[in-house]
C-alpha angles and dihedrals in degrees: 000000000000095000097051114103122227112274123227117239118254117253139187112255115235117246127252119286098202143039131211128186131177138205134178122251100228131190096020115173122230088254091054092052091046092053093047092051093048093048093046093048094047096046090042090060089050091050092050091050092048092048090052090052092048093050090049090056092055113168091348091074117123144155093284095055090045091053091046092053092047093051090051092051093045091061093058098037126003138290094259094046090049090052092050092049096048092047092050089049092054092048091051093048091049090050090052090052092052091049089049091054091049090050091053091050091051091051092049091051091051093047092051092051093047093049091050095050093044090053092058124084119263110278096011110159120244133220135227091268102037132033121237133234125298121276100238143011090251092057090045090054094050092047091051088056090048089052090058091049093051091047090053091050091047092051092050093046093049090048091052092048094050089050093047092242118151133174116224130173116201104220095029136284092246093056090047091055090048087070088073094049104045094142093056090046092048091233134131121224091252092051091049091049092053091048092047094050093046092053090052095051118108119211104148139115135187120235125256121208113224094027122111109286090350098283133061100185098051107019125191115185128210089261092057097256113152123206131172131209104231121220116251098261090052097044091110089071093063119123096184138048125291095024096299130143119211118206123220092227123096125209131207118177109222092189115061089350093144092052091049092049092051091053097050091043088058092043092242121160118278122173120214135197128186119200140165124238100214094193094058096023090231131139121224136191118211120197121195136174140170125256127214115259110276116224108241117229117240119265092245091056090050089054096049098091099035132263141263109223112208125192112199117219137171094264108015149017115245108207134182129182116230128187121230090271094056098256116144110242125204125333130329117259130211126199112196129204136175118229096187124104130032128353092253092053093050092048092050091049092053092048092048093050092047091049092055091046093052094047091052091047090055091049091055092053095235117151101211145023120227117211135168118261091236124187117160095186094124097024103071103053118126090227093062100042097028112184095007092104096154091053091050090050089048097055092039090057095057105099097220099162097043091042093056093047095048095042093051093047095046095042092053090058090052093050094249128133125223118223116194119207136186108271095213116128095346094127095042097046093039091056091044098052107023114023099074100036093053096044115104134175088264098039125054110196114207127210089252092055090052089049089055089057091049091050092049094048092049090052090049091053095249125126115254091233114092126233119272117246123246114251116261122247095261109033127022095203101053104074123091130212127304114251096202132074121228125212115278091249097050116119116247093008091146131042135020130282111273116250118265094225138032093227121140117247091262092060094254116128120229091263090064095231125117120237095208138035128239114294124237123257117274093218103048119043113160098158135014114264119245093206116117125208111242114217115235108228089217093058127085115294091232091076114090137178110299122193117236 
């Protein structure tokens, strides 16, 4: 196939490098909440000031400026709080730089598409790989103006990146814009203000190995007692020794609680973050820690027990179980989810669907899950898909990044490996080779189910195309395709049996002469024919001379 692009090789996805668990801080007294609000507000102002200084430094930032900022924060808080704030500032600035680079790439993709379509004649048809010209001169004119606008944005973004200038909003740009649309968000100004202030608070601390319970700033004991090291201006609020405030709430992590307890018992680093959920008016404590790098199993070992091929769609996962030889086993499975509503609802739907998928994968005995290495960075621009707004919304709604992170983390806990494959042509070739042969009167195979088979076979190292069937005993052109995959070493696993003669389709050999005369009628037979059948030396030896 000359038009088929080169496919990337499948690979085993590396496991997660960190763990995070959360528990609610229950039964807090009014004094506890007052202290938490004061600490969060005070340290949030320090974090905003430090982020402003870091953004002002730009690319000129170095170890000396970092040390200077940390010394300034230590004088108004503490050394550990200053270290936590400066580290969070650096992480936020680095994230802004990565988002800036992604934004520039998106602009470049849109500019390339616009230039290509504007260079074509009006009404020129497009292809599967490239869009055609615009429909009318009016649309061409508006797109030419949009090209100028994108080029201006690209120039400004490149100029900012070269100067090391980023734009960061503590609390989130989306929440900031919500202030101008309170009616649509069903919020009052006071509710928005509380939400905005809570998002800008800073009550977090990195872990310290070797320190008591793995963290000196926010300490959680083995009995669940939570205490906070207060900054210097708020030290008068302490109710314990050494300027600490102990909360009345107790925490117990139901998920990974044993692992967390083992870490704090060994005084290994655990990072903590306290935040307020303004919708429920509840306080939560999040604990996180790093894991040692897990050795990935080889790809051949992941293929040993078969594969679950998963096709990701906007509202469900289409999964099919394949044995190590690429044969579909059993019935297809679908795991639905609903991505409408709030962020928490969407996240819960994804987790629930992945949980059901992983439980079914373990029941089948498969050792790995194959999934497409999806990245719609250049696939959802309005310049590429034009008026197909619903399609752009569809692919934009698929949570590719969050899906990968959650699937890898949850699969590792279940002892399953994740194999990522190139997503090219999986839906097209799956429908072409597998949708119709596996459909029965009682089973309707969808295009997504067939794509799951294609994904699994690609992860197993098999071609998506099925084997061809051997010709039957009577006619060599009647049989269809095989629906099973033989072992790689099996003889004749690919291709059809060669013909037994070199006759042309009309029964005339290449020489153009017939080997037998016309046969007598089957209805009238007055006298026996004297014609003898002449054996063709190219035919089977079992055929002899037969009288007429």
